[in-house]
Backbone bond lengths (Angstrom), bond angles and torsions (degrees), N, CA, C in turn:
res aa  C-N    CA-C-N  psi(-1)  N-CA   C-N-CA  omega(-1)  CA-C   N-CA-C  phi
1 M - - - 1.440 - - 1.530 111.10 -
2 N 1.329 115.97 -41.11 1.445 120.66 -178.21 1.524 110.93 -65.36
3 K 1.362 117.53 -40.04 1.462 121.00 178.07 1.518 111.05 -64.32
4 M 1.324 116.33 -37.56 1.458 120.22 179.57 1.532 110.47 -65.47
5 M 1.295 118.49 -40.36 1.465 122.09 179.23 1.528 110.40 -67.84
6 S 1.328 116.83 -34.73 1.462 121.26 178.28 1.526 110.45 -63.49
7 G 1.327 117.16 -45.61 1.463 121.32 177.63 1.510 111.64 -65.63
8 F 1.305 117.35 -37.00 1.460 121.94 177.95 1.525 109.82 -63.46
9 R 1.310 117.28 -41.99 1.462 121.54 -178.43 1.519 111.22 -65.94
10 K 1.342 116.67 -38.84 1.468 119.65 178.17 1.520 110.55 -63.59
11 G 1.325 116.90 -41.51 1.457 120.49 178.08 1.519 111.62 -65.33
12 A 1.314 115.87 -39.73 1.459 120.03 179.09 1.526 110.52 -65.24
13 T 1.321 116.91 -39.73 1.458 120.59 178.80 1.525 110.52 -62.89
14 F 1.330 116.93 -42.55 1.461 120.81 178.12 1.524 110.49 -60.36
15 I 1.309 116.70 -45.79 1.465 120.84 179.99 1.525 110.43 -63.51
16 E 1.319 117.24 -40.00 1.466 120.33 178.24 1.526 111.17 -61.04
17 Y 1.342 116.70 -44.97 1.455 120.19 179.06 1.532 111.37 -65.84
18 A 1.318 117.32 -38.32 1.464 120.75 178.29 1.527 110.85 -64.22
19 L 1.327 116.91 -42.23 1.468 120.10 177.61 1.527 111.16 -65.38
20 L 1.318 116.34 -40.10 1.462 120.32 178.30 1.530 111.01 -64.24
21 A 1.323 117.32 -42.87 1.466 121.13 178.29 1.530 110.58 -63.37
22 G 1.324 116.82 -39.96 1.466 120.28 177.14 1.516 111.80 -64.06
23 L 1.313 116.67 -41.11 1.461 120.88 178.42 1.530 111.23 -64.05
24 V 1.313 116.75 -42.31 1.469 120.72 177.90 1.524 110.05 -62.46
25 A 1.322 117.45 -41.95 1.464 121.24 178.87 1.523 111.00 -61.82
26 I 1.319 117.14 -41.12 1.468 120.98 178.95 1.526 110.35 -65.16
27 V 1.319 117.24 -42.88 1.467 120.92 179.73 1.527 110.45 -63.90
28 V 1.322 117.66 -43.91 1.472 121.05 179.64 1.522 110.33 -63.62
29 A 1.322 118.12 -44.09 1.466 121.36 -179.68 1.525 110.84 -64.45
30 T 1.329 117.42 -42.76 1.464 120.96 179.41 1.523 110.78 -64.90
31 T 1.315 116.65 -42.84 1.460 120.68 178.91 1.526 110.73 -63.43
32 A 1.309 117.19 -41.74 1.460 120.74 178.82 1.522 110.95 -63.05
33 M 1.326 117.16 -39.02 1.461 120.03 178.80 1.525 111.30 -68.57
34 L 1.325 117.47 -40.29 1.462 120.42 -177.17 1.527 112.90 -75.01
35 F 1.334 116.67 -40.49 1.457 120.27 -173.60 1.518 113.34 -112.79
36 G 1.307 118.09 12.64 1.461 122.14 -175.86 1.508 113.61 -57.46
37 D 1.330 117.43 -46.20 1.461 120.46 -178.41 1.526 111.32 -66.51
38 K 1.318 116.92 -39.81 1.472 120.39 178.66 1.524 110.86 -65.66
39 L 1.338 116.41 -41.66 1.457 119.59 178.80 1.525 111.40 -65.60
40 K 1.317 116.11 -39.33 1.467 120.12 178.02 1.521 109.86 -62.04
41 E 1.319 116.46 -43.98 1.469 121.15 178.46 1.527 110.86 -62.70
42 L 1.325 116.56 -43.10 1.464 121.17 179.57 1.524 111.45 -61.20
43 F 1.326 117.11 -48.55 1.459 119.76 -178.80 1.520 111.63 -69.45
44 S 1.317 117.96 -33.26 1.463 120.16 177.69 1.521 111.01 -65.84
45 S 1.332 116.92 -44.99 1.464 119.31 -179.76 1.528 110.60 -67.72
46 T 1.325 117.18 -36.29 1.461 120.18 176.94 1.523 110.50 -64.19
47 G 1.314 116.93 -42.07 1.462 121.20 177.61 1.513 111.90 -64.25
48 D 1.333 116.92 -40.28 1.463 120.51 177.95 1.522 110.88 -63.02
49 Q 1.322 116.87 -44.24 1.464 120.69 179.77 1.532 110.97 -65.17
50 T 1.315 116.63 -38.82 1.461 120.53 177.77 1.520 110.47 -62.74
51 G 1.314 116.65 -41.07 1.464 121.00 177.26 1.522 112.12 -62.57
52 K 1.334 116.79 -40.83 1.465 120.57 178.48 1.521 111.18 -64.71
53 V 1.312 116.90 -43.30 1.469 120.73 179.25 1.524 110.12 -64.46
54 T 1.329 117.06 -40.78 1.458 121.04 178.80 1.518 110.83 -60.30
55 E 1.324 117.39 -43.56 1.461 120.91 179.16 1.531 111.39 -64.78
56 E 1.320 117.42 -38.59 1.467 120.48 178.11 1.526 111.22 -66.97
57 V 1.317 117.32 -38.95 1.461 121.00 178.87 1.522 110.49 -65.91
58 K 1.321 117.36 -37.56 1.466 120.86 179.20 1.520 111.52 -64.29
59 K 1.325 118.07 -26.77 1.465 121.85 -178.83 1.530 112.05 -76.80
60 V 1.308 117.88 -22.06 1.460 121.76 -174.94 1.526 109.68 -82.03
61 D 1.341 115.64 134.55 1.460 121.29 176.65 1.523 107.97 -92.41
62 L 1.303 116.37 100.14 1.457 121.22 -175.73 1.527 112.94 -80.81
63 T 1.322 118.18 -17.10 1.463 119.87 -176.21 1.521 112.05 -66.58
64 K 1.312 118.48 -32.40 1.469 120.56 179.10 1.524 110.58 -62.82
65 G 1.306 116.69 -44.29 1.454 120.26 179.99 1.516 111.76 -64.14
66 F 1.331 117.42 -38.18 1.457 120.65 179.74 1.523 110.98 -70.91
67 Q 1.314 117.29 -38.41 1.465 119.82 -179.87 1.529 110.63 -67.49
68 N 1.326 117.03 -42.02 1.456 120.22 179.36 1.518 111.58 -64.44
69 S 1.309 117.30 -42.38 1.453 119.36 -179.02 1.514 110.78 -70.74
70 A 1.326 118.47 -32.12 1.459 121.11 178.72 1.520 109.89 -69.32
71 Q 1.339 118.06 -40.05 1.456 121.27 178.88 1.530 110.77 -69.39
72 G 1.299 116.85 -37.92 1.450 121.04 -178.88 1.515 112.65 -70.45
73 N 1.300 118.51 -23.30 1.462 121.55 -177.39 1.521 113.35 -91.59
74 K 1.345 118.51 -5.38 1.465 119.90 -176.46 1.520 112.03 -62.81
75 G 1.321 117.09 -40.78 1.451 119.47 -177.63 1.509 112.98 -85.27
76 N 1.296 118.59 -7.55 1.466 121.39 -174.68 1.514 113.78 -97.19
77 T 1.319 118.47 6.94 1.464 119.39 -178.66 1.518 109.85 -78.66
78 K 1.306 117.12 135.66 1.474 120.98 -179.79 1.492 109.75 -125.40
């Protein structure tokens, strides 16, 4: 009897997880349908801003700052 209940519990656990996974899938699909356009707009604007920052960073000459700080630190080593 105990072995039979053990097998029953394993099957019930599997069904519980399957139902939970189905519920999560439904929630994700519904959310995507309701907020899809807003999310697309959000990610598009974020991507545009990232592109602008990348272009600004490419314009900056970082080697001058590194050379100056390297020369300034030569006498400060202890």
